[in-house]
C-alpha positions as CSV (number, residue, x, y, z in Angstrom):
1,M,-0.2,-0.1,-0.2
2,F,2.7,2.1,1.1
3,T,6.2,3.2,-0.9
4,D,8.6,4.3,1.3
5,Q,10.9,7.2,-0.5
6,R,12.3,8.3,2.9
7,F,15.9,6.7,2.3
8,H,16.1,7.9,-1.7
9,R,19.7,8.6,-2.3
10,Y,21.1,7.7,1.1
11,S,24.8,6.7,1.7
12,L,27.2,5.7,4.3
13,S,28.3,9.2,4.5
14,S,24.6,10.0,5.9
15,V,25.4,7.6,9.0
16,P,27.3,9.9,11.1
17,K,24.8,12.6,10.9
18,D,22.0,10.3,11.9
19,L,24.1,8.8,14.7
20,V,24.8,12.1,16.3
21,S,21.3,13.4,16.0
22,G,19.7,10.2,17.3
23,L,22.3,10.1,20.3
24,I,21.3,13.8,21.1
25,V,17.8,13.2,20.9
26,G,17.9,9.9,22.8
27,V,19.4,11.6,25.8
28,I,16.8,14.2,25.7
29,A,14.0,11.5,25.5
30,I,14.9,10.1,28.7
31,P,13.9,12.7,31.5
32,L,10.8,13.6,29.4
33,G,9.8,9.8,29.2
34,M,9.9,9.6,32.8
35,A,8.5,13.0,33.2
36,F,5.2,12.4,31.1
37,A,4.8,8.7,32.5
38,I,4.7,10.0,36.2
39,A,2.4,12.9,35.3
40,S,0.0,10.4,33.3
41,G,-0.4,8.6,36.5
42,V,2.0,5.8,35.7
43,K,5.6,4.4,36.6
44,P,8.5,6.5,35.3
45,E,9.9,3.4,33.6
46,Y,6.7,2.7,31.4
47,G,7.6,6.3,29.9
48,I,11.1,4.9,28.9
49,Y,9.7,1.5,27.5
50,T,7.2,4.0,25.1
51,T,10.1,6.0,24.3
52,I,12.1,2.8,23.1
53,V,9.4,0.6,21.2
54,A,7.8,3.1,20.1
55,G,10.1,5.7,19.2
56,I,11.9,2.8,16.9
57,L,8.8,1.3,15.2
58,I,7.7,5.1,14.2
59,S,10.5,6.1,12.8
60,L,11.0,2.5,11.2
61,L,7.3,2.7,9.7
62,G,5.9,6.1,9.6
63,G,5.9,8.4,6.7
64,S,8.1,11.1,8.0
65,K,11.9,11.3,7.3
66,Y,12.5,13.0,10.7
67,Q,9.8,12.2,13.1
68,I,10.7,11.2,16.8
69,G,8.0,9.6,18.2
70,G,7.2,8.8,22.1
71,P,5.1,9.8,25.0
72,T,4.0,13.7,24.7
73,G,3.1,16.3,27.0
74,A,-0.6,16.4,25.0
75,F,-1.4,13.0,26.4
76,I,-0.8,13.6,30.0
77,P,-4.8,14.9,31.1
78,I,-6.0,12.0,28.8
79,L,-4.1,9.3,30.1
80,F,-4.4,10.5,33.4
81,G,-8.0,10.2,33.6
82,I,-8.0,6.9,31.9
83,V,-5.9,5.7,34.5
84,M,-8.0,6.9,37.4
85,T,-11.2,5.6,35.8
86,Y,-10.2,2.4,34.6
87,G,-6.8,1.6,35.7
88,Y,-3.1,0.9,34.1
89,E,-4.2,-2.4,33.0
90,K,-7.0,-0.7,30.8
91,L,-5.1,2.1,29.6
92,L,-3.1,-0.7,27.9
93,I,-5.7,-1.9,26.1
94,A,-7.1,1.7,25.1
95,G,-4.0,2.2,23.9
96,F,-3.9,-0.9,21.9
97,M,-7.5,-0.3,20.4
98,A,-6.1,3.4,19.6
99,G,-3.3,1.9,17.4
100,V,-6.0,-0.2,15.6
101,I,-8.2,3.0,14.8
102,L,-4.9,4.8,13.8
103,V,-4.0,1.8,11.4
104,L,-7.6,1.9,9.6
105,M,-7.4,5.7,9.4
106,G,-4.1,5.1,7.4
107,F,-5.6,2.6,5.3
108,L,-8.8,4.5,4.8
109,K,-6.3,7.6,3.8
110,L,-8.1,9.9,6.2
111,G,-4.9,11.4,7.1
112,S,-5.3,14.6,5.0
113,L,-8.8,15.1,7.1
114,I,-6.7,16.0,9.9
115,K,-5.6,19.3,8.3
116,Y,-9.1,20.6,8.1
117,I,-9.3,21.0,12.0
118,P,-9.3,24.6,12.4
119,R,-6.6,26.2,14.2
120,P,-8.4,28.3,17.0
121,V,-9.7,24.7,18.2
122,T,-6.0,23.0,18.1
123,I,-4.6,26.4,19.8
124,G,-7.4,26.3,22.4
125,F,-7.0,22.7,23.6
126,T,-3.3,22.6,23.1
127,A,-3.1,25.5,25.7
128,G,-5.7,24.0,27.8
129,I,-3.7,21.1,28.2
130,A,-0.5,23.0,28.5
131,L,-2.1,25.0,31.5
132,T,-3.3,21.3,33.1
133,I,0.4,20.1,33.0
134,F,1.9,23.0,34.6
135,A,-0.7,23.4,37.3
136,G,-0.2,19.5,38.1
137,Q,3.8,19.9,38.6
138,I,3.1,22.8,41.3
139,A,2.8,20.3,44.0
140,S,6.0,18.6,43.0
141,F,7.8,21.8,42.7
142,L,6.6,22.4,46.3
143,G,7.4,19.2,47.8
144,L,3.6,19.1,49.1
145,E,2.5,16.1,50.9
146,G,-0.9,14.4,51.4
147,I,-1.8,15.7,47.9
148,K,-4.6,13.6,46.1
149,R,-4.6,13.8,42.5
150,H,-8.0,14.7,40.7
151,E,-9.6,14.7,37.3
152,E,-10.9,17.7,37.5
153,F,-8.3,21.0,37.7
154,V,-10.5,23.0,39.9
155,K,-10.2,20.3,42.5
156,N,-6.3,19.8,42.0
157,I,-5.9,23.3,42.6
158,Q,-7.7,23.3,45.7
159,E,-5.7,20.4,46.8
160,I,-2.8,22.9,46.5
161,I,-3.9,25.6,48.4
162,L,-4.9,23.2,51.1
163,H,-1.5,21.6,51.6
164,L,0.6,24.8,51.1
165,N,1.7,24.7,54.9
166,T,3.3,21.4,54.0
167,T,5.8,23.0,51.4
168,N,9.5,21.7,51.5
169,I,12.0,24.3,51.3
170,Y,14.2,21.7,50.1
171,S,12.2,20.4,47.0
172,V,11.8,24.2,46.1
173,L,15.3,24.7,46.0
174,T,15.9,21.6,43.9
175,A,13.3,22.4,41.5
176,L,14.9,26.2,41.3
177,I,18.5,24.6,40.5
178,C,17.0,22.6,38.0
179,L,14.8,25.3,36.3
180,G,17.6,27.4,36.3
181,T,20.0,25.1,34.6
182,I,17.2,24.3,32.0
183,L,16.8,28.1,31.1
184,I,21.0,29.0,31.5
185,T,22.4,25.9,29.5
186,P,20.9,26.6,25.7
187,K,22.6,30.2,26.2
188,I,26.0,28.5,27.1
189,T,25.8,25.4,25.0
190,P,23.0,25.3,22.7
191,K,24.0,21.7,21.6
192,V,23.5,20.1,25.1
193,P,20.1,19.4,26.3
194,G,18.9,21.5,29.0
195,P,16.7,19.0,30.5
196,L,19.1,16.2,31.2
197,I,21.8,18.6,32.8
198,G,19.0,19.8,34.8
199,L,18.1,16.7,36.0
200,I,21.5,15.5,36.9
201,V,22.7,19.0,38.4
202,S,19.6,19.4,40.7
203,S,19.9,15.7,41.5
204,L,23.4,15.7,42.5
205,A,22.8,18.8,44.5
206,A,19.9,17.4,46.4
207,T,21.8,14.3,47.0
208,L,25.2,16.1,48.5
209,L,23.5,19.1,50.2
210,F,20.5,17.9,51.7
211,P,20.2,14.3,51.6
212,H,16.9,12.3,52.2
213,Q,15.2,15.4,52.6
214,T,13.3,15.3,49.1
215,A,11.0,12.7,47.8
216,T,12.7,10.6,44.7
217,I,11.4,8.1,42.2
218,G,12.7,5.7,44.3
219,T,11.0,6.5,47.4
220,A,7.7,7.0,45.3
221,Y,7.8,4.6,42.7
222,G,10.6,2.1,43.6
223,E,13.9,0.7,41.5
224,I,13.4,1.3,38.0
225,P,14.3,-2.4,36.0
226,S,17.0,-2.4,34.0
227,T,15.4,-4.4,30.9
228,L,12.3,-4.5,29.1
229,P,9.6,-6.2,30.5
230,K,8.3,-9.5,29.1
231,L,5.8,-9.4,26.4
232,H,2.4,-9.3,27.7
233,I,-0.9,-9.8,25.8
234,P,-3.7,-7.9,27.7
235,D,-7.1,-9.9,28.0
236,I,-9.7,-8.0,25.8
237,S,-13.2,-8.9,25.7
238,M,-16.2,-7.5,23.8
239,G,-17.4,-5.8,27.1
240,V,-13.9,-4.2,27.4
241,I,-13.7,-2.8,23.9
242,V,-17.4,-1.4,24.5
243,E,-16.3,0.0,27.5
244,L,-13.0,1.6,26.2
245,I,-13.9,2.6,22.6
246,K,-14.4,6.3,23.7
247,P,-11.3,6.9,25.4
248,A,-9.6,4.7,22.5
249,F,-10.9,7.0,19.8
250,I,-10.0,10.0,21.9
251,I,-6.4,8.7,22.1
252,A,-6.6,8.0,18.5
253,M,-7.8,11.3,17.2
254,L,-5.3,13.4,19.7
255,G,-2.3,11.3,18.3
256,G,-2.9,11.4,14.8
257,I,-3.5,15.3,15.3
258,E,-0.2,15.7,17.1
259,S,1.9,13.5,15.0
260,L,0.6,15.1,11.8
261,L,1.1,18.6,12.8
262,S,4.5,17.6,13.9
263,A,5.2,15.9,10.6
264,V,4.1,19.3,8.9
265,V,6.3,21.4,10.9
266,A,9.3,19.2,10.1
267,D,8.4,19.5,6.6
268,G,8.5,23.2,6.7
269,M,12.0,22.8,8.3
270,T,13.4,20.6,6.0
271,N,11.4,21.5,2.8
272,S,10.6,17.9,2.4
273,R,7.1,16.3,2.2
274,H,5.6,13.5,4.7
275,N,3.1,10.7,3.6
276,S,0.1,11.4,6.1
277,N,-1.6,8.0,5.7
278,K,1.5,6.1,5.8
279,E,2.5,8.1,9.2
280,L,-0.9,7.3,10.8
281,F,-0.2,3.5,9.7
282,G,3.3,3.7,11.5
283,Q,1.9,5.4,14.6
284,G,-0.8,2.9,14.6
285,I,1.5,0.0,14.7
286,A,3.7,1.6,17.3
287,N,0.4,2.1,19.5
288,M,-0.4,-1.7,19.1
289,V,3.0,-3.0,20.0
290,T,4.0,-0.7,22.6
291,P,1.3,-1.5,25.4
292,L,2.5,-5.0,24.9
293,F,5.9,-4.2,26.8
294,G,3.8,-2.1,29.2
295,G,4.0,1.3,27.4
296,I,1.9,4.1,27.3
297,P,0.4,5.8,24.1
298,A,2.7,7.5,21.8
299,T,2.6,10.0,18.9
300,G,4.7,12.5,17.1
301,A,7.0,14.6,19.5
302,L,7.0,18.1,18.0
303,A,10.2,19.4,20.2
304,R,12.1,16.3,19.7
305,T,11.8,16.2,16.0
306,A,12.8,19.3,15.7
307,T,15.7,18.9,17.6
308,N,16.4,15.8,15.5
309,I,16.5,18.1,12.4
310,K,18.6,21.0,14.1
311,N,21.2,18.3,14.8
312,G,21.7,17.3,11.0
313,A,19.2,14.3,10.8
314,V,19.0,12.8,7.2
315,S,16.6,9.9,7.5
316,P,14.4,8.1,9.8
317,L,17.6,6.0,11.0
318,S,18.1,9.1,13.7
319,G,14.8,7.9,15.3
320,M,15.8,4.5,15.3
321,I,19.1,5.2,16.9
322,H,17.1,7.4,19.4
323,G,15.1,4.6,20.9
324,V,18.2,2.4,20.8
325,V,20.3,4.7,22.9
326,V,17.1,5.1,25.6
327,L,17.3,1.1,25.5
328,L,21.0,1.2,26.4
329,V,20.7,3.7,29.3
330,L,18.0,1.8,30.6
331,V,20.4,-1.4,30.6
332,F,23.4,0.3,31.9
333,F,22.0,3.2,34.2
334,A,18.4,2.6,35.2
335,Q,19.7,1.9,38.7
336,Y,21.0,5.7,39.1
337,A,17.3,6.8,38.0
338,S,16.0,5.9,41.6
339,Y,18.0,8.8,43.0
340,I,16.4,11.5,40.8
341,P,14.1,13.8,43.1
342,L,10.6,14.5,42.0
343,A,11.2,17.8,42.4
344,S,13.7,17.4,39.5
345,M,11.0,16.2,37.0
346,A,8.5,19.3,37.8
347,P,10.5,22.4,36.1
348,I,10.9,20.1,33.0
349,L,7.4,19.4,32.6
350,M,6.9,23.2,33.4
351,V,9.3,24.1,30.9
352,V,7.5,21.8,28.2
353,A,4.1,22.9,29.1
354,W,5.1,26.3,28.3
355,N,6.8,25.6,24.9
356,M,3.5,23.7,24.1
357,S,1.4,26.7,25.2
358,E,2.1,28.4,22.0
359,Q,1.2,32.0,23.9
360,K,2.1,34.1,20.8
361,V,-0.5,32.1,18.4
362,F,-2.9,32.5,21.5
363,T,-2.5,36.0,22.1
364,H,-2.7,36.8,18.5
365,I,-6.1,35.1,17.7
366,L,-7.2,36.7,21.2
367,K,-6.4,40.1,19.7
368,T,-8.5,39.6,16.3
369,K,-11.7,39.8,18.4
370,S,-13.4,37.5,15.6
371,T,-15.3,34.4,15.9
372,D,-12.1,32.6,16.1
373,T,-11.6,34.5,19.3
374,L,-14.7,32.8,20.7
375,V,-13.8,29.4,19.4
376,L,-10.5,29.5,21.0
377,V,-11.6,31.0,24.4
378,V,-14.5,28.2,24.7
379,T,-12.2,25.3,23.6
380,F,-9.6,26.5,26.1
381,L,-11.9,26.8,29.2
382,L,-13.5,23.3,28.2
383,T,-10.3,21.6,28.1
384,I,-9.3,22.9,31.5
385,F,-12.5,22.8,33.6
386,V,-14.5,19.9,31.6
387,N,-12.5,17.3,29.5
388,L,-10.6,17.5,26.3
389,T,-13.3,15.4,24.5
390,T,-16.1,17.8,25.3
391,A,-13.6,20.5,24.2
392,V,-12.7,19.5,20.9
393,E,-16.6,18.5,20.3
394,V,-18.0,22.1,21.2
395,G,-14.8,23.5,19.4
396,L,-15.4,21.6,16.0
397,V,-19.3,22.4,16.2
398,M,-19.1,26.1,17.0
399,S,-16.5,26.3,13.9
400,A,-18.6,24.8,11.6
401,V,-21.9,26.5,12.7
402,L,-19.8,29.9,12.2
403,F,-18.0,29.2,9.2
404,V,-21.6,28.2,7.9
405,K,-22.9,31.5,9.3
406,R,-19.9,33.6,7.1
407,M,-20.3,32.0,4.1
408,S,-24.1,32.4,4.2
409,D,-23.3,36.2,5.1
410,I,-21.0,36.6,1.9
411,M,-23.9,35.0,-0.4
412,I,-25.5,37.8,-2.4
413,T,-28.5,37.7,-4.2
414,A,-29.6,41.0,-5.7
415,K,-31.7,42.5,-8.7
416,A,-29.6,44.0,-11.3
417,L,-29.3,45.7,-14.8
418,P,-27.0,46.3,-17.4
419,N,-24.7,49.3,-16.8
420,Y,-24.3,51.0,-20.2
421,N,-22.0,53.7,-19.0
422,A,-19.4,51.5,-17.5
423,K,-16.6,49.8,-19.6
424,G,-17.8,46.6,-20.7
425,K,-21.2,47.3,-20.0
426,K,-21.5,45.1,-16.9
427,V,-24.4,43.9,-15.4
428,E,-24.7,45.5,-11.7
429,T,-26.3,45.4,-8.6
430,G,-26.7,49.3,-8.1
431,M,-28.5,49.9,-11.4
432,V,-32.3,49.3,-10.2
433,S,-34.3,51.8,-9.1
434,D,-37.9,52.5,-9.1
435,T,-37.7,54.4,-12.3
436,H,-35.3,52.2,-13.8
437,D,-36.3,48.4,-13.9
438,C,-37.9,46.1,-16.5
439,P,-41.2,45.2,-15.6
440,Q,-41.2,41.8,-17.8
441,I,-37.4,40.7,-17.1
442,S,-36.0,40.3,-13.6
443,I,-32.3,40.0,-13.7
444,F,-30.3,38.6,-10.3
445,N,-26.8,38.5,-9.6
446,V,-26.6,35.4,-7.4
447,E,-22.7,35.3,-5.8
448,G,-21.4,32.7,-3.3
449,P,-22.0,29.0,-2.2
450,L,-25.5,27.9,-3.0
451,F,-25.7,25.4,0.0
452,F,-27.8,24.8,2.9
453,G,-26.4,27.9,4.6
454,A,-27.7,30.0,2.3
455,A,-30.2,28.6,0.0
456,L,-33.4,29.7,2.2
457,T,-32.2,33.3,2.0
458,F,-31.5,32.8,-1.6
459,E,-35.1,31.6,-2.1
460,E,-36.8,34.3,0.0
461,T,-34.9,37.1,-1.7
462,I,-36.2,36.4,-4.9
463,M,-39.7,35.4,-3.9
464,N,-40.2,38.6,-1.7
465,T,-38.6,41.0,-4.5
466,I,-40.4,39.8,-7.7
467,H,-44.0,40.0,-6.3
468,Y,-45.3,41.3,-9.8
469,K,-44.5,38.2,-11.6
470,P,-42.4,39.0,-14.3
471,K,-42.5,37.3,-17.8
472,I,-38.5,36.2,-17.5
473,L,-36.3,35.4,-14.4
474,L,-32.8,35.3,-15.3
475,L,-30.7,33.9,-12.7
476,R,-26.9,34.9,-13.2
477,M,-24.8,32.1,-11.6
478,G,-21.2,32.8,-13.0
479,R,-20.2,33.4,-9.3
480,V,-21.6,30.3,-7.5
481,P,-19.0,27.7,-7.6
482,F,-20.9,25.2,-5.6
483,I,-24.5,24.0,-5.0
484,D,-25.6,21.3,-2.5
485,T,-28.8,19.4,-2.7
486,T,-30.5,21.8,-0.3
487,G,-29.6,24.8,-2.7
488,E,-30.9,22.9,-5.5
489,A,-34.1,22.2,-3.7
490,N,-34.6,25.9,-3.3
491,L,-33.8,26.7,-6.8
492,S,-36.0,24.1,-7.8
493,R,-39.0,25.8,-5.9
494,I,-38.2,29.1,-7.6
495,V,-38.1,27.2,-11.2
496,H,-41.3,25.7,-10.7
497,H,-43.1,28.7,-9.1
498,F,-42.2,31.1,-11.9
499,S,-42.7,28.5,-14.8
500,K,-46.2,28.6,-14.3
501,N,-46.6,32.2,-15.6
502,G,-43.2,33.0,-17.0
503,I,-39.5,31.5,-18.0
504,V,-36.9,30.6,-15.9
505,I,-33.2,31.5,-17.7
506,L,-29.7,30.6,-16.2
507,S,-26.5,32.2,-17.7
508,G,-22.9,31.3,-16.6
509,L,-23.7,27.8,-15.0
510,N,-20.8,26.5,-13.4
511,P,-19.4,22.8,-13.9
512,Q,-20.1,21.8,-10.6
513,P,-23.6,23.1,-10.2
514,E,-24.6,21.7,-13.8
515,T,-23.6,18.6,-12.7
516,V,-26.0,18.9,-9.7
517,L,-28.6,19.8,-11.5
518,K,-28.2,17.3,-14.4
519,K,-28.5,14.5,-11.8
520,T,-31.4,15.7,-10.2
521,G,-33.2,16.2,-13.4
522,L,-33.6,20.1,-12.6
523,Y,-31.9,21.1,-15.9
524,D,-33.9,19.2,-18.0
525,V,-36.8,20.9,-16.2
526,I,-35.3,24.4,-16.4
527,G,-34.7,23.3,-20.2
528,K,-31.5,23.2,-22.4
529,E,-32.3,26.2,-24.2
530,H,-32.9,28.0,-21.5
531,I,-29.1,27.7,-20.0
532,F,-26.7,30.2,-21.6
533,G,-23.0,30.5,-21.2
534,H,-23.0,34.5,-21.1
535,T,-25.3,37.0,-19.9
536,G,-25.5,38.7,-23.3
537,E,-27.3,35.9,-25.0
538,A,-29.4,35.3,-22.4
539,I,-30.9,38.9,-22.5
540,Q,-31.4,38.8,-26.2
541,F,-33.3,35.6,-25.8
542,A,-35.4,37.3,-22.8
543,L,-36.0,40.1,-25.2
544,G,-37.6,37.9,-27.8
545,E,-39.8,36.4,-25.3
546,I,-41.5,39.5,-23.7
547,N,-44.8,40.8,-24.5
548,K,-44.2,43.7,-26.9
549,N,-47.3,45.5,-26.4
550,K,-46.5,45.8,-22.8
551,C,-42.9,47.8,-24.0
552,L,-45.2,50.5,-25.4
553,G,-45.1,53.9,-23.5
554,C,-42.6,52.4,-20.8
555,K,-39.9,54.7,-19.8
556,H,-37.7,52.7,-17.6
557,F,-35.4,51.9,-20.4
558,A,-33.6,49.3,-18.6
559,F,-31.9,47.8,-21.9
560,K,-30.4,49.7,-24.9
561,E,-33.2,48.1,-27.0
562,C,-36.2,49.6,-24.8
563,H,-36.3,53.0,-26.8
564,A,-37.0,51.5,-29.7
565,L,-39.7,48.7,-28.0
566,S,-41.5,51.6,-26.0
567,G,-42.4,53.5,-29.3
568,I,-41.3,56.9,-27.6
569,E,-38.4,57.2,-29.8
570,E,-40.6,57.0,-33.0
571,E,-43.3,59.2,-31.4
572,G,-40.4,62.0,-30.9
573,S,-39.2,61.3,-34.4
574,K,-42.8,62.3,-35.5
575,K,-43.2,65.2,-33.5
576,K,-39.7,66.9,-34.7
577,H,-40.6,66.0,-38.4
578,R,-43.9,67.8,-37.7
579,A,-42.0,70.8,-36.0
580,L,-39.7,71.2,-39.0
581,V,-42.5,70.9,-41.7
582,T,-44.4,74.0,-39.6
583,D,-41.0,76.0,-39.6
584,A,-40.7,75.4,-43.5
585,K,-44.2,76.9,-43.9
586,E,-43.6,80.0,-42.0
587,L,-40.4,80.5,-44.2
588,V,-42.6,80.4,-47.2
589,H,-45.0,82.7,-45.8
């Protein structure tokens, strides 16, 4: 199904570049993997397992040259909620089911659909997730004791406030050392990963300066095993599938969005092009295999992908190397991870939350004070105070409704007449007045998509405007790019209504509307002889069909032919002739 062009023109000279970038990203991924796992409510080693298995498979089977896969911050609120509600074992099953959904999406070629999710929705829920992550790390940053974690944002804030009196000054110092190191390191040595240096420096400081004064990974979760767990197939039944289908779908959708957004950014940084359907397939396989080793759901990680590119990655081999590096660290250095203070993990996630919040874009959309601002704010607030599922659902529905409203607002249906004083003698809407309008021919400029959101207004405008039942109704359709079945139904009612006493003619019909009218049979009802390519042809036809007797004495002069048809021009010539004869007689006398 998929062809892999990612290793096109790859050579041995490219291997060192992939090796260096894979090594650097692998080192960065270690503290992040543990931090994401802890924040998701599971043991830190599960984040390491995810980084290894998913990281290798996503690079091996995905559709992007540079994508780095693994656990990400965006999943934290979702996974934590699933763990709290269903437990860790069912989280693995939900992750596996999400993988199946992603594989199906890849085979059905649904990768391109992700791009239709409005930006205010993605920015809104991403910022909401970022705030949730940041707030969730305050307790660890302060070293608070007796904290109970909840799914609800408000309850977690209340827990923090209630336990502020248990603040551990040593935890705060450890967290500040880590945070300061993370912020300073890029300015001194940009190539060195700040999170890893911050983790090492703060852990050493806590161990040497105030040992046993802060909670560590070892005291909270026990020692981290130095090997991958044995393959374990979860017990899946139909009842469990039905129970977990909703969380699995949420994981799949968020994973698909996150990975494809990361792939798009990678394309922009490298002037390359990813295969979105293959990317979904690779993500799906990775999420099906990772739970079998105890790993949590994974997706494309934007920050690590960007780091991979900046450090010279050439192919997916760098992503595979990054997974192998993490595996080697697990085997040889896992025993030392137990000494890492939990307060050292908090600043890492806080920085991740700040970076993923996209505060500049968020502020920019707020400043527009448009309907997009409303969608952004609603999605953001619902993500924080309700849940991500509701936020995305409401955000998408709001975006769709507001889009329909905007599209219906730009739909124009207005009476028009030729402007013979203008260059090209265009048919314009501003030409019609009480003293300048044809009683027998009504022309309407129709502009914009004729779809369900605008169809009723289109019909009512014509019906309400033409109450005197003209002989000819000419609809100029050249600026109608699209018509749906609702628009066709409203047009059909107009045609049937006017065909009782007159004729409906169309001009400038575009291919898509023409195809729809032919399929529904309305094209034949109107008649091929009443459909014209140009308005000029349609007007000439209409003038040939009107009642000439009704034109006698008409002073509207809507068309250039009206002077002759009204007889006023002929009467004026006769009066002029009689005046000349009288003048001649007076000269004789």
